[in-house]
C-alpha positions in Angstrom: -0.1 0.6 0.1 1.2 3.4 -1.1 -0.9 6.6 -0.2 0.3 9.2 -0.7 4.4 8.2 -3.3 4.7 5.7 -5.4 8.6 4.1 -5.1 9.7 2.9 -8.5 13.0 1.0 -7.8 12.9 2.6 -4.3 13.2 6.2 -5.9 9.7 8.1 -4.1 9.3 9.7 -7.8 7.9 13.4 -8.3 4.2 14.2 -8.9 4.6 14.7 -12.6 6.6 11.6 -12.5 3.6 9.6 -11.1 1.2 11.7 -13.2 3.8 9.3 -15.8 3.5 5.8 -13.8 0.2 5.9 -13.1 -0.5 6.5 -16.8 1.3 3.9 -18.4 0.6 1.2 -15.3 -3.0 2.3 -16.4 -2.0 1.5 -21.0 0.2 -1.9 -19.6 -3.3 -2.9 -17.8 -6.0 -2.0 -20.1 -3.0 -4.2 -23.1 -3.2 -7.4 -20.7 -7.4 -7.0 -20.3 -7.9 -6.6 -23.6 -6.0 -10.0 -24.7 -8.0 -11.6 -22.1 -10.5 -10.6 -23.5 -10.0 -11.5 -26.8 -9.4 -14.9 -25.8 -12.6 -15.1 -23.6 -14.5 -13.6 -27.0 -12.7 -16.7 -29.5 -13.7 -19.4 -27.4 -17.5 -17.9 -26.5 -17.0 -16.9 -23.1 -18.6 -13.8 -22.1 -16.1 -11.7 -20.8 -16.6 -7.7 -19.2 -12.6 -5.8 -18.7 -12.4 -3.8 -16.2 -9.7 -1.5 -15.2 -10.3 -0.6 -10.4 -7.0 2.2 -9.8 -7.4 1.2 -5.1 -4.8 1.1 -2.5 -6.0 -1.8 -2.0 -5.9 -4.7 -4.3 -7.0 -8.0 -3.0 -10.6 -5.9 -1.3 -10.3 -3.9 -4.9 -11.1 -7.3 -6.7 -13.2 -8.8 -4.3 -15.7 -6.2 -4.2 -15.3 -5.1 -7.9 -16.3 -9.4 -8.2 -19.6 -8.1 -6.3 -20.8 -5.5 -7.5 -20.4 -6.8 -11.7 -22.2 -10.2 -10.4 -18.7 -12.7 -11.5 -19.5 -15.9 -11.8 -14.9 -16.2 -11.4 -12.5 -14.6 -11.1 -9.3 -15.2 -12.7 -5.7 -14.5 -10.8 -2.2 -15.8 -10.9 0.1 -16.7 -8.5 3.8 -15.9 -8.4 4.6 -19.3 -7.1 6.2 -17.8 -3.4 6.4 -20.7 -1.1 7.7 -21.4 2.0 8.4 -18.3 4.2 9.2 -16.0 0.7 5.2 -16.6 1.0 4.5 -16.3 4.1 6.7 -12.7 5.0 5.1 -10.9 1.5 1.8 -12.5 1.2 -0.6 -12.4 -1.3 -3.0 -11.3 -3.6 -4.1 -14.0 -4.7 -4.1 -15.9 -1.6 -6.3 -13.0 -0.1 -9.1 -13.3 -2.3 -8.5 -17.3 -2.7 -9.3 -16.2 1.6 -12.5 -13.9 1.3 -14.7 -13.6 -1.8 -17.6 -16.2 -1.7 -16.9 -16.2 -5.7 -14.8 -19.1 -7.3 -11.5 -17.9 -7.9 -9.7 -19.7 -10.5 -5.1 -19.5 -9.8 -3.0 -19.8 -13.0 1.0 -20.2 -12.4 
């Protein structure tokens, strides 16, 4: 969670850089979302692509899925194990634990 300042490579960013980075992230998110949408449409799966900006990632995913009455949440796993997983936590794990919508995890 980064409430006021974003960090890229451990360096605090100026406001103009924050705006640039957020725009870049939004563009990258749309590329990923559109790729998933296209893959779903090829298989005749109903897909409603959305992007959400939030500091609370797991909560945003769960509330967005609930608000849009999603049948399934699909997420990726980094495959961390052992101590790293315990120390770093996992947005995927939080969604799995707290969501009432089924979650499919891809590794």
